[in-house]
C-alpha positions in Angstrom: -0.3 -0.2 0.0 1.1 3.3 -0.5 1.7 5.5 1.9 0.4 8.5 0.9 -2.5 6.9 -0.2 -3.7 6.3 2.6 -4.1 10.7 3.3 -4.9 10.8 -0.2 -8.2 13.6 0.3 -5.3 16.5 1.4 -5.1 16.7 -2.3 -7.1 19.5 -1.9 -3.8 21.7 -0.5 -1.3 22.8 -2.6 1.5 20.3 -1.5 -0.8 17.9 -3.2 2.0 18.7 -6.0 3.8 15.6 -4.2 0.7 13.2 -4.6 2.1 10.2 -6.9 0.3 11.3 -10.0 1.3 15.2 -10.1 4.9 15.2 -9.0 5.3 12.4 -11.9 3.6 14.7 -14.5 6.3 17.5 -13.5 9.6 15.1 -13.2 8.4 14.1 -16.6 8.0 17.6 -17.4 4.3 16.8 -19.1 1.4 18.7 -18.6 -0.9 18.6 -15.8 -4.3 17.4 -16.9 -5.7 20.1 -19.8 -8.4 20.9 -17.4 -7.4 21.7 -14.2 -8.3 25.3 -14.0 -11.7 23.9 -15.2 -11.0 21.9 -12.4 -10.2 23.6 -9.7 -13.6 26.2 -9.9 -15.8 23.6 -9.6 -14.0 22.1 -6.5 -14.1 26.0 -5.0 -18.2 25.5 -5.7 -18.8 23.4 -4.1 -16.3 23.5 -1.0 -18.0 26.8 -0.8 -22.4 26.0 -1.6 -23.0 23.2 0.7 -26.6 22.9 2.0 -27.6 19.1 2.1 -25.7 16.7 2.7 -26.1 15.3 -0.4 -23.9 18.5 -1.5 -21.3 17.3 0.9 -21.0 14.2 -0.2 -20.4 15.2 -3.7 -17.4 17.2 -2.6 -15.9 14.3 -1.1 -17.2 12.4 -4.3 -15.3 14.8 -6.7 -12.0 14.3 -4.3 -12.6 10.4 -4.4 -13.2 10.5 -8.7 -10.4 13.4 -9.3 -7.4 11.4 -7.1 -9.3 7.6 -7.4 -5.8 6.2 -9.2 -4.4 7.0 -5.2 -7.2 6.5 -3.5 -7.1 2.6 -1.6 -9.8 0.5 -3.6 -10.7 -0.4 -0.7 -11.5 2.9 0.6 -13.8 3.0 -3.0 -18.0 4.1 -1.4 -16.7 3.0 2.0 -18.7 4.1 4.9 -14.9 6.7 6.0 -16.3 8.9 2.6 -19.5 8.5 4.3 -18.7 9.7 7.5 -16.2 12.1 5.8 -19.4 13.9 4.1 -21.2 14.0 7.2 -18.5 15.9 9.2 -18.3 18.3 6.4 -21.8 19.2 6.0 -22.6 19.0 9.8 -18.9 22.2 9.9 -20.0 24.0 6.9 -24.2 24.0 8.0 -23.3 25.0 11.4 -20.1 26.6 12.9 -20.6 25.3 16.3 -19.4 22.0 14.9 -16.6 22.6 13.7 -14.0 20.5 14.6 -11.3 22.0 17.1 -8.1 22.4 17.0 -7.6 21.1 20.5 -9.3 17.9 18.9 -6.9 17.9 15.4 -3.9 17.9 17.7 -4.4 15.6 19.7 -5.5 13.0 16.9 -3.1 13.6 15.3 -0.1 13.9 18.2 -1.9 10.0 19.1 -1.0 9.1 15.2 3.4 10.6 16.0 3.2 7.6 18.7 1.7 5.3 17.8 4.0 5.3 15.0 7.1 6.3 17.9 8.2 8.8 14.9 10.4 12.2 16.7 8.3 13.9 19.4 9.2 17.3 17.8 6.6 16.2 14.6 3.9 16.6 17.4 2.4 19.5 16.9 0.3 22.2 19.8 -3.4 23.4 18.3 -2.0 26.8 18.4 0.8 25.4 15.4 -2.2 24.1 13.9 -3.6 26.8 13.2 -0.9 29.2 12.1 -0.5 26.3 9.4 -4.5 26.9 8.8 -3.6 30.4 8.1 -0.5 30.1 6.6 -2.3 27.8 4.1 -5.8 30.0 3.9 -4.1 33.6 2.8 -1.9 31.6 0.4 -4.3 30.4 -1.6 -6.6 33.6 -1.8 -3.6 35.1 -2.9 -2.5 32.4 -5.5 -6.7 32.0 -6.3 -7.0 36.3 -6.3 -4.0 36.4 -8.5 -5.7 34.2 -10.7 -3.8 30.6 -10.0 -6.2 28.4 -9.9 -5.8 24.5 -8.9 -6.6 21.8 -7.3 -3.9 22.7 -5.0 -4.9 26.1 -4.2 -8.9 25.8 -3.5 -9.3 28.7 -0.4 -13.1 27.9 -0.1 -12.5 24.5 2.0 -11.1 26.5 4.9 -13.6 27.3 8.0 -13.9 30.9 8.1 -15.8 33.5 10.1 -18.3 36.5 8.3 -15.6 38.7 8.8 -13.7 36.6 6.5 -10.9 36.2 9.4 -10.3 31.7 9.7 -12.4 30.4 12.6 -10.9 28.3 15.3 -12.4 25.8 14.4 -12.0 23.4 11.0 -14.3 21.5 8.3 -14.0 17.6 8.0 -11.9 17.9 4.2 -9.8 20.6 6.0 -8.9 18.7 8.7 -8.1 16.1 6.8 -6.1 18.8 4.3 -4.0 19.5 7.8 -3.3 16.0 8.9 -1.8 15.1 5.3 0.1 18.2 5.4 1.9 17.0 8.6 2.2 13.5 7.3 4.1 14.7 4.5 5.8 18.3 4.4 7.0 18.3 8.2 8.7 22.4 7.6 5.3 23.3 7.1 4.8 22.7 10.7 8.7 23.9 12.2 8.0 27.3 9.8 4.3 27.7 11.5 6.6 26.6 15.6 8.9 29.6 14.4 6.2 32.4 13.8 4.4 30.7 16.7 7.1 31.8 18.8 7.6 35.4 17.0 3.4 36.0 17.4 3.1 36.2 14.5 0.8 35.2 11.7 0.8 34.7 7.9 -1.6 36.9 7.5 0.0 39.2 9.4 3.5 39.2 7.2 0.9 39.6 4.2 1.3 43.2 4.8 4.6 43.1 4.9 6.3 42.5 1.0 9.8 41.7 2.5 8.0 39.1 3.8 5.3 37.3 1.7 3.9 34.7 3.5 4.2 32.3 -0.4 7.5 31.4 1.2 6.7 30.2 4.0 4.4 26.9 3.1 5.6 24.6 0.3 3.6 24.1 -2.3 2.5 23.4 -6.1 3.7 26.3 -8.4 7.8 25.7 -6.0 10.3 22.8 -7.0 10.4 19.4 -5.7 12.9 19.2 -2.6 14.2 16.7 -1.5 14.5 16.1 2.5 14.4 13.1 5.8 10.7 13.1 6.2 11.1 12.0 9.8 6.9 11.3 10.3 7.7 8.9 6.3 10.4 7.2 8.2 8.9 6.0 11.6 5.6 4.7 9.1 8.2 3.3 6.7 10.0 0.8 10.2 6.1 0.6 11.6 4.8 -0.6 8.1 7.9 -3.3 8.7 7.1 -4.5 12.4 3.6 -4.1 12.2 2.3 -4.7 8.6 0.1 -2.5 6.0 -3.0 -3.2 8.0 -2.0 -2.4 11.2 -0.8 0.9 9.4 -3.5 1.1 7.4 -6.2 1.5 10.7 -3.6 3.7 12.4 -4.4 6.7 9.2 -7.7 5.2 10.1 -8.6 5.7 13.7 -6.9 9.1 13.2 -9.1 10.2 10.9 -12.1 9.0 12.2 -10.3 10.6 15.9 -10.8 13.4 14.6 -13.9 13.2 12.7 -15.3 12.2 16.8 
């Protein structure tokens, strides 16, 4: 089982460039799907217009279809996708049912412990909020500049009526964050550094010398080679426990997030 396919719903965010389908295309200097801008527009509209449970399910199915080649076959038409859709509808229709950042942090930190990854890979609620702010800020900036693709979809994020980031997450957004924590540890470190300085990426946006685009890794930058402590821990866990145990650990993390 491919490790990254387990969190493929994180493909809603810019860091989905690193999923095998699109990374392979870039490595071969091949063109992305010609309709990717149209797909991004559809995705943004679906996420922005959730009024019924059916709307939420259409969003989840749309993403699952986009990345069907990476999606584990055992997830197709699974109860997990139904649960994600249900949680997405609840969060999108009632701000009181957003996924609290402390719960997201707890689910991730429990996963870090299960796979025996380094302690410094755990995240605090404040760091997750900072990370979410960075992604929303960059997604909005990209969208406003006409860079509209499936890696930068601002409408998946939970926001307040005045446009500021909410303190809780939507379901699809939460899975994006989990994907990022598992695959791009530099982004967590960047959020940690900003928290220590009392800054948000949205603050830096107003300072030209410190654009938030440079603070997170997105689909517009080149592929970097680095040692990912989470991936190392996951590979060791799979070697010792097997694919089934690893899959269960990931699904447990997602279920704990959606609880």
